N, C-alpha and C positions, 0 to 999 in steps of 0.2 A: 865219303867220309861224313858229309853233312847228314846223310840219311841215317847212319849209325848213331850219330850224336842226337838226332831228333828222336829216334826210337828209344834210346836210353833215357833221355830227358822225359819222354812221355811215360815210360815205365816207372821212373822215379816219382813222378807226380801222382800216378795212380797208386803206387805203394804208399806215398805220404797221405793221400786221401783216405785209404783204407785204415792206416794206422791212426789217423785222427778220429775216424768214426769209431774204431775199436776203443780208443782211449775215452771218448765221450760216453760210450756205453758202460765201460767199467766204472767211471766216476759217477754216472747216474745210478748205477746199481748199488754202489757203496752208499751214496747219499740216501737213496730210498730205504735201504736196510737200516741205516742209522736213525732215520726219522721214525720208521716203524718200531724199532727197538725202544726209542725214547717214548713213543706214545704207549707202547704196551707196558713199560715199567712205571708209567705215571709221571715221568719227569717233564713231560711236554704239556701238562695240563695247566691252564691259566689259574692264577691265584684268585680266589674270591675276595672281593672288596667288601668290607663291612661299613655300612652307612649308619651312623648314629648321630642324632641331633643333640642328645643329652650330653655327650662329651664336649661338643662345641660350646654349649651353654655353660658348662662347668668351667671350661678354660677361660671364657670371657669374664666370669665372676672372679676367678682367682688371678686375673692378670695383674691386679694391683691391690694393695692393702692401705687402708687409711685408719689412723688412730691418733688419739690425743694423749700425750704423756704428761700433761700439766704445764708444760712450757710452750706448747704450740702443736699444731696439727702436723702429723708426719704422714707423708704419702710415699709408700714404698712401691716402686715399679719394677 
């Protein structure tokens, strides 16, 4: 009886191992297809960053305003 149980357990483990490998192959194939499709359609391309120093200088100039209304100096931040 132990021999039959050992054989069935071994066959079950072999079947589980093959099922795991098959599932990993299916998931890998689907993931590779999704990545390839995203790259071909252009949805996987990195966005280009625009570096400009003029925008930073303008922002620092307009960060606050100072004027005199006749009653005193007003600083608007």
